[in-house]
C-alpha positions in Angstrom: 83.8 115.4 75.5 85.5 113.0 77.1 86.7 109.1 77.9 85.5 107.0 80.4 85.3 103.4 81.7 82.6 102.2 83.7 83.8 102.8 87.2 85.1 106.6 86.0 81.4 107.0 84.5 79.9 106.2 88.1 82.5 108.9 89.9 81.4 111.3 87.0 77.6 110.5 87.9 76.4 109.7 84.5 75.9 106.0 81.7 79.2 104.3 80.9 79.0 104.6 77.1 79.8 100.4 77.0 80.2 97.4 79.1 84.1 97.2 79.1 86.8 99.8 78.4 86.9 103.3 77.7 84.2 105.0 75.2 83.3 108.9 74.5 80.7 110.7 76.3 79.9 114.3 76.0 79.2 115.1 79.6 76.4 118.3 80.5 77.6 121.7 80.8 76.0 122.6 84.1 78.4 120.0 85.9 81.0 119.2 82.7 84.7 119.0 83.7 86.1 121.3 80.7 89.7 120.7 80.4 92.3 119.4 82.6 91.1 121.0 85.6 87.8 119.1 85.8 89.7 115.8 85.9 89.2 113.8 88.8 92.8 113.2 88.8 93.8 116.7 89.4 91.1 117.0 91.7 91.5 113.7 93.9 95.2 114.0 93.9 95.3 117.5 95.2 93.0 116.6 98.2 92.8 114.8 101.3 91.9 110.8 102.0 88.7 111.9 103.6 88.2 115.8 102.6 88.5 118.6 100.3 91.8 120.9 100.2 91.2 124.2 99.0 95.1 125.0 99.8 96.2 121.8 97.9 94.4 122.5 94.6 95.4 126.5 94.5 99.3 125.4 95.1 99.0 123.3 92.3 97.5 126.0 90.0 99.9 128.3 91.2 102.6 126.2 91.1 102.4 123.9 88.1 100.5 126.0 85.5 101.8 129.8 86.3 105.4 129.2 88.5 105.0 130.9 91.6 107.1 129.1 94.8 104.3 128.7 97.4 107.2 128.1 100.5 106.2 125.5 103.0 104.5 126.4 106.3 106.7 127.5 109.4 107.5 124.4 111.7 105.9 126.1 114.8 102.8 127.1 112.7 99.2 124.9 113.2 98.0 124.2 110.2 95.1 122.3 110.9 91.5 123.0 109.4 88.9 123.7 112.4 86.1 121.0 111.9 83.0 121.9 110.9 80.6 123.7 113.7 77.1 125.6 113.4 78.6 128.5 111.9 81.6 127.3 110.1 79.8 124.4 107.9 81.7 125.1 104.5 85.1 124.7 103.9 85.4 128.4 102.4 84.1 129.4 106.3 86.7 126.9 108.0 89.9 128.4 106.2 88.8 132.2 106.7 91.4 131.7 110.0 94.1 131.3 107.9 93.4 134.5 105.7 93.3 137.1 108.9 96.5 135.3 110.6 99.5 136.8 109.7 102.0 133.6 109.7 99.1 131.8 107.5 97.9 134.7 105.4 100.6 135.4 103.0 101.0 132.1 101.7 97.3 131.2 102.2 96.1 134.2 100.2 97.9 132.9 96.6 96.3 129.5 97.1 92.9 129.1 98.8 91.0 131.7 96.8 91.5 129.5 94.1 91.5 126.3 95.4 88.1 127.3 96.8 86.5 127.5 93.1 86.8 123.9 93.2 84.7 122.9 96.3 81.9 121.7 94.4 84.2 118.4 93.8 84.3 116.8 97.4 88.1 114.9 98.0 87.5 112.0 95.1 86.2 114.1 92.4 82.7 113.6 92.4 80.1 116.6 92.1 78.2 118.3 94.8 76.0 121.5 95.9 76.3 121.8 99.5 78.9 120.9 102.3 77.2 119.7 105.9 73.7 121.3 104.2 75.1 124.7 103.5 75.5 125.6 99.8 79.0 125.9 98.0 80.1 129.2 97.2 82.9 128.9 94.1 83.4 132.4 93.5 87.2 134.0 94.0 89.4 136.6 92.1 93.2 135.5 91.0 95.4 138.4 91.5 92.3 140.9 91.8 89.9 139.2 88.8 86.9 137.9 89.9 85.6 134.7 88.8 82.4 133.1 89.2 83.0 128.7 89.1 86.0 126.9 88.3 85.4 127.5 84.5 85.6 130.7 84.5 89.0 130.7 86.8 90.2 128.2 84.2 90.0 131.0 81.4 91.9 133.4 83.9 94.5 130.9 84.6 95.0 130.5 80.1 94.9 134.0 80.0 97.6 134.7 82.8 100.7 136.3 81.8 102.3 133.6 83.4 100.8 130.6 82.0 102.5 130.7 78.7 106.1 130.9 80.0 105.4 128.5 82.8 103.8 125.9 80.0 107.4 126.5 78.2 109.5 125.9 81.1 107.9 122.6 82.3 108.1 120.9 79.0 111.8 122.3 78.7 112.6 120.3 81.9 110.3 117.2 80.9 111.9 116.9 77.5 115.6 117.5 78.6 115.2 116.0 82.1 117.4 119.0 83.3 116.8 122.6 84.7 117.0 125.6 82.5 120.4 127.4 82.5 120.8 130.9 81.9 122.5 130.8 78.6 119.0 128.9 77.6 116.7 132.0 78.7 117.0 133.4 75.1 115.4 130.5 74.0 113.0 129.4 76.2 111.5 133.2 76.0 111.4 132.8 71.9 109.4 129.8 72.2 107.1 131.1 75.0 106.3 134.1 72.6 105.5 131.5 69.4 103.7 129.7 72.1 101.6 132.5 73.2 101.5 134.0 69.7 99.9 130.6 68.0 96.8 130.2 70.6 98.9 127.9 73.1 98.9 125.2 71.0 101.1 123.0 73.1 101.3 120.2 70.0 102.9 123.0 68.0 105.3 123.9 71.3 106.3 120.3 71.5 107.2 120.3 67.5 109.3 123.4 67.6 111.2 122.6 70.5 112.2 119.3 69.5 113.4 120.5 66.1 115.4 123.3 67.9 119.0 123.0 68.4 118.8 123.4 72.0 116.5 120.0 72.1 119.6 118.4 69.6 122.3 119.9 71.7 121.8 120.7 75.4 125.1 121.3 75.9 125.4 124.4 73.2 122.1 126.3 74.0 124.4 129.6 72.2 123.5 127.9 69.2 120.0 128.3 70.3 118.3 130.4 67.4 
């Protein structure tokens, strides 16, 4: 279930629920945009102007949802992707070179297998079944656990041990406008445990943090229970 206006409905390939403004719609399950990772916002921002990017989309999941640190590529490394050819039509085929190159594979193995799950969405987030006439394969694995499509990947991200702490850290930084200090780590750990134990309820996490001494007294993290 989501809300769309006429322009967004056109992008999603559905009928707008009303002529003006946003209205509620129920998306089809076979091409449904379930959760944040199905939003055109995430898909379009993490792509190139005229193409998708498995690296950018995978990098977002790694860094923003799981808090991995992906270093920038070395200055002397060619980061360009080969153009489509007779034997390399899909992006999966074309990024395979990065996954076998010792200078590239260390980072690209962390990002590209994740990002390729979203290849059914083009550079602006519209659904597609094929790329240059070749059927798109959205399968892959997250840290050794296989997934069939972006929705099963989303489930793996939600159950990943790094997700609850990463969410808590990002919330802390957003609400305080600062980076965490060593003395605030116990408070972050406690909030992470409660966030996990309460089924990842973000509303509850925000409320508990706003009511904690760590939010009211940012200079005194030792007062945090």
